[in-house]
MDTraj code that builds the backbone (N, CA, C; nanometers):
import mdtraj as md
import numpy as np

residues = "MET ILE ALA THR ILE PHE ASP ASP LEU ILE ASN SER VAL ILE ASN CYS PHE ASN LYS TYR PHE ASP PHE GLU THR ARG SER SER ARG LYS GLU PHE TRP TYR TRP GLN LEU PHE ARG ILE LEU MET PHE LEU SER ILE THR PHE ILE GLU SER LEU GLY LEU ASN GLY LEU LEU PHE ILE SER ASN PHE ILE PHE ILE ILE PRO GLU ILE ALA VAL SER ILE ARG ARG LEU HIS ASP ILE ASN LYS SER GLY TRP TRP ILE LEU LEU THR PHE THR ILE ILE GLY ILE ILE PRO LEU THR TYR PHE TYR CYS ILE LYS GLY ASP GLU ASN ASN ASN ASN TYR GLY".split()
xyz = np.array([
    [9.3139, 9.2148, 9.1551],
    [9.3537, 9.3557, 9.1101],
    [9.4892, 9.4085, 9.1736],
    [9.5712, 9.3735, 9.2770],
    [9.7112, 9.3721, 9.2964],
    [9.7858, 9.2945, 9.1822],
    [9.7139, 9.1597, 9.1588],
    [9.8031, 9.0908, 9.0370],
    [9.8029, 9.1219, 8.9161],
    [9.6749, 9.2303, 8.8825],
    [9.6995, 9.3050, 8.7379],
    [9.7724, 9.4253, 8.7653],
    [9.8111, 9.5119, 8.8714],
    [9.9029, 9.5927, 8.8810],
    [10.0460, 9.5715, 8.8814],
    [10.0495, 9.4454, 8.9452],
    [10.2165, 9.3598, 8.9640],
    [10.2693, 9.3451, 8.8117],
    [10.1345, 9.2697, 8.7478],
    [10.1502, 9.2409, 8.5913],
    [10.2077, 9.3166, 8.4991],
    [10.1214, 9.4610, 8.5162],
    [10.1482, 9.5896, 8.4433],
    [10.2702, 9.6453, 8.4631],
    [10.3151, 9.6350, 8.5827],
    [10.4564, 9.6459, 8.6233],
    [10.5350, 9.6007, 8.5934],
    [10.5459, 9.4863, 8.5852],
    [10.6631, 9.4250, 8.5383],
    [10.6488, 9.3942, 8.3675],
    [10.5690, 9.3993, 8.3027],
    [10.5158, 9.4173, 8.1361],
    [10.6010, 9.5720, 8.1241],
    [10.5638, 9.6543, 8.1762],
    [10.6324, 9.7986, 8.1543],
    [10.7539, 9.8049, 8.2026],
    [10.8598, 9.7331, 8.2460],
    [10.9617, 9.7245, 8.2980],
    [11.0527, 9.6653, 8.1944],
    [10.9816, 9.5328, 8.1478],
    [11.0278, 9.4833, 8.0339],
    [11.0246, 9.5172, 7.9139],
    [10.9095, 9.5878, 7.9050],
    [10.9109, 9.6588, 7.7707],
    [11.0155, 9.8105, 7.7564],
    [11.0464, 9.8393, 7.8828],
    [11.1416, 9.9682, 7.8802],
    [11.2643, 9.8810, 7.8673],
    [11.3203, 9.8046, 7.8929],
    [11.4239, 9.6978, 7.8554],
    [11.4399, 9.6404, 7.7093],
    [11.3220, 9.6218, 7.6891],
    [11.3416, 9.5732, 7.5478],
    [11.3767, 9.6875, 7.4439],
    [11.3116, 9.8076, 7.4594],
    [11.3183, 9.9290, 7.3737],
    [11.4355, 10.0178, 7.4384],
    [11.5566, 9.9291, 7.4598],
    [11.6426, 10.0058, 7.5672],
    [11.7301, 10.1190, 7.4297],
    [11.7377, 10.0887, 7.3436],
    [11.7662, 10.2187, 7.2188],
    [11.7132, 10.2575, 7.1361],
    [11.5276, 10.2455, 7.1574],
    [11.4405, 10.3096, 7.0927],
    [11.3967, 10.4632, 7.1216],
    [11.4144, 10.5373, 7.0344],
    [11.3885, 10.6618, 7.0378],
    [11.2969, 10.7482, 6.9940],
    [11.2069, 10.6468, 6.9174],
    [11.1450, 10.6889, 6.8110],
    [11.0066, 10.6717, 6.8032],
    [10.9866, 10.5670, 6.8480],
    [10.8466, 10.5417, 6.8848],
    [10.7439, 10.5986, 6.9820],
    [10.6788, 10.5267, 7.0704],
    [10.5616, 10.6039, 7.1809],
    [10.6101, 10.5444, 7.2668],
    [10.5352, 10.5985, 7.3990],
    [10.5232, 10.4648, 7.5213],
    [10.3946, 10.6001, 7.5726],
    [10.3104, 10.4579, 7.6542],
    [10.1769, 10.5537, 7.7183],
    [10.2314, 10.5965, 7.8326],
    [10.0913, 10.5973, 7.8847],
    [10.1102, 10.6862, 8.0170],
    [10.1493, 10.6139, 8.1358],
    [10.1017, 10.4978, 8.0875],
    [10.1300, 10.3520, 8.2148],
    [10.2251, 10.3014, 8.2102],
    [10.2785, 10.2841, 8.1086],
    [10.4402, 10.1917, 8.0781],
    [10.5261, 10.3015, 8.1277],
    [10.5422, 10.5210, 8.1121],
    [10.5755, 10.5593, 8.1823],
    [10.5702, 10.5593, 8.3221],
    [10.4763, 10.5952, 8.3809],
    [10.4638, 10.5816, 8.5110],
    [10.4859, 10.4490, 8.6099],
    [10.4415, 10.3450, 8.5383],
    [10.5283, 10.2194, 8.5807],
    [10.6380, 10.2073, 8.5846],
    [10.7295, 10.2555, 8.5151],
    [10.8449, 10.2575, 8.5121],
    [10.9206, 10.3298, 8.6012],
    [10.8439, 10.4562, 8.6124],
    [10.9045, 10.5521, 8.7326],
    [10.8791, 10.4680, 8.8592],
    [10.7645, 10.4180, 8.8587],
    [10.7514, 10.3653, 8.9921],
    [10.8325, 10.2397, 9.0325],
    [10.9020, 10.1755, 8.9084],
    [10.9978, 10.0733, 8.9388],
    [11.0975, 10.1363, 8.9637],
    [11.1767, 10.2711, 8.9381],
    [11.2970, 10.3179, 8.9564],
    [11.3256, 10.3640, 9.0618],
    [11.1868, 10.4087, 9.1490],
    [11.1833, 10.4891, 9.2603],
    [11.1760, 10.3440, 9.3991],
    [11.1065, 10.2242, 9.3366],
    [11.1237, 10.1126, 9.4292],
    [11.2772, 10.0602, 9.4142],
    [11.3358, 10.0539, 9.2906],
    [11.4842, 10.0164, 9.2640],
    [11.5821, 10.1165, 9.3706],
    [11.5504, 10.2629, 9.3325],
    [11.6249, 10.3454, 9.4042],
    [11.6504, 10.3299, 9.5863],
    [11.5177, 10.3049, 9.6211],
    [11.4877, 10.2721, 9.7655],
    [11.5498, 10.1763, 9.8056],
    [11.5562, 10.0420, 9.7262],
    [11.6284, 9.9282, 9.7534],
    [11.7656, 9.9514, 9.7671],
    [11.8203, 9.9939, 9.6518],
    [11.9545, 10.0044, 9.6370],
    [11.9931, 10.0780, 9.7661],
    [11.9331, 10.1962, 9.7663],
    [11.9903, 10.2749, 9.8930],
    [12.0005, 10.2113, 10.0368],
    [11.8892, 10.1214, 10.0506],
    [11.9297, 10.0575, 10.1892],
    [12.0523, 9.9415, 10.1630],
    [12.0350, 9.8544, 10.0644],
    [12.1449, 9.7919, 10.0501],
    [12.3202, 9.8699, 10.0632],
    [12.2644, 10.0075, 9.9977],
    [12.4335, 10.0428, 9.9985],
    [12.4578, 10.0996, 10.1705],
    [12.3258, 10.1195, 10.2626],
    [12.3634, 10.1472, 10.3821],
    [12.4187, 10.0392, 10.4596],
    [12.4215, 9.9010, 10.4183],
    [12.4433, 9.8300, 10.4838],
    [12.6032, 9.7876, 10.4917],
    [12.6703, 9.8366, 10.3639],
    [12.8159, 9.8560, 10.3620],
    [12.8505, 9.8341, 10.2363],
    [12.7792, 9.7791, 10.1331],
    [12.7825, 9.7627, 9.9564],
    [12.7730, 9.8901, 9.8922],
    [12.9070, 9.9645, 9.8797],
    [12.9005, 10.0825, 9.8393],
    [12.9293, 10.0761, 9.6619],
    [12.8586, 10.1565, 9.6225],
    [12.8764, 10.1622, 9.4523],
    [12.7861, 10.0935, 9.3550],
    [12.6768, 10.0246, 9.4148],
    [12.5150, 9.9965, 9.3816],
    [12.4757, 10.0948, 9.3136],
    [12.4553, 10.1877, 9.3857],
    [12.3626, 10.3002, 9.3479],
    [12.4228, 10.3479, 9.2091],
    [12.5589, 10.3533, 9.2021],
    [12.6223, 10.4277, 9.0268],
    [12.6275, 10.3787, 8.9484],
    [12.6087, 10.2026, 8.9607],
    [12.6014, 10.0840, 8.8647],
    [12.4628, 10.0847, 8.8254],
    [12.3709, 10.0995, 8.8777],
    [12.2534, 10.1262, 8.8784],
    [12.1774, 10.2333, 8.7755],
    [12.2237, 10.3354, 8.8383],
    [12.2201, 10.4725, 8.7401],
    [12.2768, 10.4778, 8.6058],
    [12.3821, 10.4084, 8.6209],
    [12.5119, 10.3533, 8.4609],
    [12.3855, 10.2937, 8.3763],
    [12.3144, 10.1693, 8.4670],
    [12.2253, 10.0516, 8.3879],
    [12.1046, 10.1608, 8.3352],
    [12.0415, 10.2059, 8.3977],
    [11.9390, 10.2702, 8.4077],
    [11.8973, 10.3929, 8.3064],
    [11.9843, 10.4838, 8.3023],
    [12.0064, 10.5945, 8.2135],
    [11.9483, 10.6398, 8.1078],
    [11.9859, 10.5194, 8.0080],
    [11.9483, 10.5000, 7.9000],
    [11.8002, 10.4954, 7.8674],
    [11.7465, 10.3798, 7.9452],
    [11.5876, 10.3479, 7.9567],
    [11.5363, 10.4726, 7.9820],
    [11.5816, 10.5294, 8.0728],
    [11.4710, 10.6513, 8.1207],
    [11.4641, 10.7771, 8.0393],
    [11.5839, 10.7751, 7.9947],
    [11.5965, 10.8558, 7.8828],
    [11.4508, 10.8455, 7.7422],
    [11.5247, 10.6961, 7.7015],
    [11.4170, 10.6581, 7.6092],
    [11.3138, 10.6604, 7.6548],
    [11.2346, 10.6196, 7.7491],
    [11.1033, 10.5917, 7.7739],
    [11.0535, 10.7489, 7.7871],
    [11.1706, 10.8471, 7.8378],
    [11.0695, 10.9888, 7.8169],
    [11.0356, 11.0489, 7.7309],
    [11.1390, 11.0104, 7.6449],
    [11.1565, 11.0688, 7.4938],
    [11.0060, 10.9874, 7.4358],
    [11.0328, 10.9053, 7.4295],
    [10.9028, 10.8213, 7.3857],
    [10.7548, 10.8803, 7.4423],
    [10.7172, 10.8772, 7.5887],
    [10.5987, 10.9283, 7.6142],
    [10.5853, 11.0943, 7.5810],
    [10.6994, 11.1552, 7.5169],
    [10.6938, 11.2958, 7.4545],
    [10.6126, 11.2835, 7.3561],
    [10.6812, 11.1811, 7.2821],
    [10.5999, 11.1335, 7.1305],
    [10.4611, 11.1175, 7.1152],
    [10.4454, 11.0342, 7.2229],
    [10.2999, 10.9647, 7.2493],
    [10.1912, 11.1459, 7.2360],
    [10.2387, 11.2318, 7.3132],
    [10.1408, 11.3280, 7.2815],
    [10.2005, 11.4300, 7.1970],
    [10.2758, 11.3966, 7.1144],
    [10.3086, 11.4412, 6.9482],
    [10.4250, 11.5657, 7.0228],
    [10.4852, 11.5808, 7.1290],
    [10.5931, 11.6475, 7.1135],
    [10.7399, 11.5763, 7.1008],
    [10.8257, 11.6577, 7.0332],
    [10.9544, 11.6368, 6.9872],
    [11.0500, 11.5867, 7.1144],
    [11.1255, 11.4702, 7.1071],
    [11.1546, 11.4442, 7.2427],
    [11.3104, 11.5423, 7.2791],
    [11.3251, 11.6640, 7.2132],
    [11.3779, 11.7385, 7.2293],
    [11.3647, 11.8365, 7.3712],
    [11.2187, 11.8365, 7.4206],
    [11.1567, 11.8652, 7.5088],
    [11.2186, 11.8349, 7.6517],
    [11.2807, 11.6914, 7.6187],
    [11.3603, 11.6104, 7.7619],
    [11.4677, 11.7614, 7.8222],
    [11.5237, 11.8079, 7.7167],
    [11.5934, 11.9208, 7.7507],
    [11.5970, 11.9973, 7.8806],
    [11.4342, 12.0408, 7.9003],
    [11.4129, 12.1110, 7.9908],
    [11.4438, 12.0517, 8.1247],
    [11.4763, 11.9252, 8.1129],
    [11.5049, 11.8600, 8.2692],
    [11.6325, 11.9621, 8.2902],
    [11.7495, 12.0166, 8.2544],
    [11.8334, 12.0944, 8.3043],
    [11.8177, 12.2025, 8.3378],
    [11.7036, 12.2600, 8.3400],
    [11.6213, 12.3814, 8.3805],
    [11.5618, 12.3512, 8.5292],
    [11.5377, 12.3893, 8.6060],
    [11.4603, 12.3860, 8.7356],
    [11.3324, 12.4147, 8.7074],
    [11.2948, 12.5158, 8.6398],
    [11.1435, 12.5429, 8.5975],
    [11.0955, 12.4221, 8.4878],
    [11.2030, 12.3821, 8.4060],
    [11.1590, 12.2749, 8.2989],
    [11.0485, 12.1554, 8.3686],
    [11.0956, 12.1208, 8.4640],
    [11.0180, 12.0372, 8.5584],
    [10.8819, 11.9950, 8.5632],
    [10.8256, 12.1399, 8.5680],
    [10.6636, 12.1426, 8.5742],
    [10.6247, 12.1246, 8.4335],
    [10.6476, 12.2052, 8.3193],
    [10.5790, 12.1464, 8.2011],
    [10.6269, 11.9900, 8.1774],
    [10.7378, 11.9333, 8.1864],
    [10.7570, 11.8041, 8.1500],
    [10.6430, 11.7190, 8.2603],
    [10.6507, 11.7443, 8.3495],
    [10.5627, 11.6784, 8.4582],
    [10.4161, 11.6976, 8.4023],
    [10.3505, 11.8051, 8.3573],
    [10.2421, 11.8237, 8.2860],
    [10.2303, 11.7269, 8.1568],
    [10.3286, 11.7251, 8.0747],
    [10.3351, 11.6543, 7.9471],
    [10.3217, 11.4946, 7.9986],
    [10.3739, 11.4952, 8.0672],
    [10.4205, 11.3246, 8.1032],
    [10.2515, 11.2694, 8.1431],
    [10.2032, 11.3924, 8.2382],
    [10.0464, 11.3291, 8.2818],
    [9.9293, 11.2889, 8.1979],
    [9.9593, 11.3954, 8.0633],
    [9.8117, 11.4223, 7.9908],
    [9.7963, 11.2726, 7.8487],
    [9.7097, 11.2844, 7.8558],
    [9.6442, 11.1833, 7.7765],
    [9.7409, 11.1894, 7.6399],
    [9.7930, 11.0435, 7.5734],
    [9.8438, 11.0423, 7.4547],
    [9.7224, 11.0603, 7.3220],
    [9.8114, 11.1047, 7.2165],
    [9.7409, 11.0762, 7.1128],
    [9.6648, 10.9294, 7.0858],
    [9.5134, 10.9358, 7.0418],
    [9.4750, 10.7722, 7.0180],
    [9.5134, 10.7637, 6.8796],
    [9.4771, 10.8544, 6.8183],
    [9.5096, 10.8482, 6.6146],
    [9.6964, 10.8316, 6.6221],
    [9.7018, 10.7917, 6.4968],
    [9.8424, 10.8177, 6.4358],
    [9.8988, 10.9589, 6.4801],
    [10.0126, 10.9824, 6.5048],
    [10.0545, 11.1512, 6.5003],
    [10.2011, 11.1497, 6.4494],
    [10.3110, 11.2264, 6.4549],
    [10.4247, 11.2158, 6.3556],
    [10.5402, 11.1142, 6.4054],
    [10.4556, 11.0319, 6.5386],
    [10.5494, 10.9476, 6.5372],
    [10.5481, 10.7957, 6.5596],
    [10.4024, 10.8181, 6.5092],
    [10.3433, 10.6245, 6.4869],
    [10.1951, 10.6669, 6.5167],
])
top = md.Topology()
chain = top.add_chain()
for i, resn in enumerate(residues, 1):
    res = top.add_residue(resn, chain, resSeq=i)
    for name in ("N", "CA", "C"):
        top.add_atom(name, md.element.get_by_symbol(name[0]), res)
traj = md.Trajectory(xyz[None], top)
């Protein structure tokens, strides 16, 4: 079971990097949430490394991960047949609540406006 979770995590991260600039297709809940788990683990690891005296790694990692983070979030919205423009709710405090809901609900099983 742990091997399956680890394989899914690795496959989701690889898929997100392969779709670095893909803002038009869809991403499943599994792919989105495994990407979020990866980001949290990377943040904690890099924060620990920076506490040892290597400054600047967090800035570099955020620079590297910002585009795939936006892309997978937009693709997740597309999976529930929502426009990627909904991601702009991130810039409001209250907007995080509906976005979290959108990221958690099951995607369309059939084709929708985004594939």
